C-alpha positions in Angstrom: -24.8 -30.5 -15.5 -23.0 -32.9 -13.0 -19.7 -31.1 -14.2 -21.8 -28.1 -12.8 -22.5 -29.3 -9.6 -18.9 -30.9 -9.1 -17.4 -27.1 -9.7 -20.1 -25.6 -7.8 -20.0 -27.9 -4.5 -15.7 -27.2 -5.1 -16.4 -23.8 -4.3 -18.6 -24.2 -1.3 -16.6 -26.0 0.1 -13.6 -23.7 -0.5 -15.7 -20.6 1.0 -16.9 -22.5 4.2 -13.7 -23.7 5.4 -12.2 -20.0 4.1 -12.0 -17.0 6.8 -13.3 -14.3 5.0 -11.4 -11.9 7.8 -8.9 -13.4 6.9 -8.6 -11.7 3.7 -9.8 -8.3 5.1 -6.9 -8.3 7.0 -4.1 -9.0 4.4 -2.6 -5.4 3.4 -2.6 -3.4 0.5 0.0 -4.8 -1.6 1.8 -2.2 -3.9 5.8 -0.9 -5.1 5.5 1.6 -2.5 4.9 1.5 0.4 5.6 4.6 3.0 5.1 4.5 6.5 3.7 8.2 8.5 4.6 9.0 11.2 1.2 9.8 12.1 -2.1 8.3 10.5 -3.0 10.1 7.7 -7.1 12.1 7.7 -7.6 10.8 4.2 -7.9 6.8 3.3 -6.5 7.3 0.2 -4.9 9.9 -1.5 -4.3 11.5 -5.1 -0.3 12.2 -5.5 0.6 12.8 -9.6 -0.5 10.2 -11.3 -0.8 7.8 -8.7 -3.2 6.1 -6.1 -1.8 5.8 -2.8 -4.5 3.8 -0.2 -4.0 3.9 3.1 -3.7 2.0 4.9 -3.0 -0.1 9.1 -0.8 2.9 9.4 1.1 2.1 5.4 0.5 4.3 2.4 0.9 1.4 -0.3 0.6 2.5 -3.8 1.9 0.8 -7.1 4.9 1.9 -9.3 4.4 5.8 -10.6 6.4 6.6 -13.6 9.0 9.2 -11.4 11.6 8.3 -9.7 11.7 6.3 -6.3 13.4 9.2 -4.1 10.2 11.5 -6.0 7.7 9.6 -5.5 8.7 9.2 -0.9 8.8 13.4 -1.8 5.5 13.2 -3.5 3.4 11.7 -0.2 5.6 13.4 2.2 4.2 16.2 1.2 0.8 15.0 1.0 0.9 13.2 5.2 4.0 14.7 6.0 7.1 12.9 8.0 7.9 9.3 6.8 9.2 6.7 9.0 10.1 4.7 6.6 10.5 4.0 2.1 10.2 2.2 0.2 10.7 1.2 -3.4 10.3 -2.2 -5.2 10.8 -3.9 -1.6 14.1 -2.1 -0.8 14.0 0.3 2.2 15.4 3.5 1.6 17.7 5.2 3.9 19.0 7.3 6.7 20.5 9.5 4.6 17.8 9.2 1.4 14.3 9.3 4.3 15.9 12.5 5.6 16.0 14.2 2.0 12.9 12.8 1.3 10.9 14.1 4.5 12.5 17.6 3.5 9.1 18.3 1.6 7.3 16.7 4.2 4.3 19.2 5.8 
């Protein structure tokens, strides 16, 4: 019982010292990050088998089965022209982004 009380006290102290607002402001991370020129109307969208979560001007998704360039084109079809696209932390160069944007709605 003493061990349980010690763990409960430690958990309560951690929660009291940690701001809950800080957690809400942390942007979602994903393998893909697409920045649309205009904010999408929906907070979530689906492209083939990928779920994208959009907020704070960026849409993110986990790694998909398709090539990175295809994933870029799929999200561009849904949200329109992209100002940037990252796959695995690597940004598309201008030529790759321009090709991706040819599929934008």
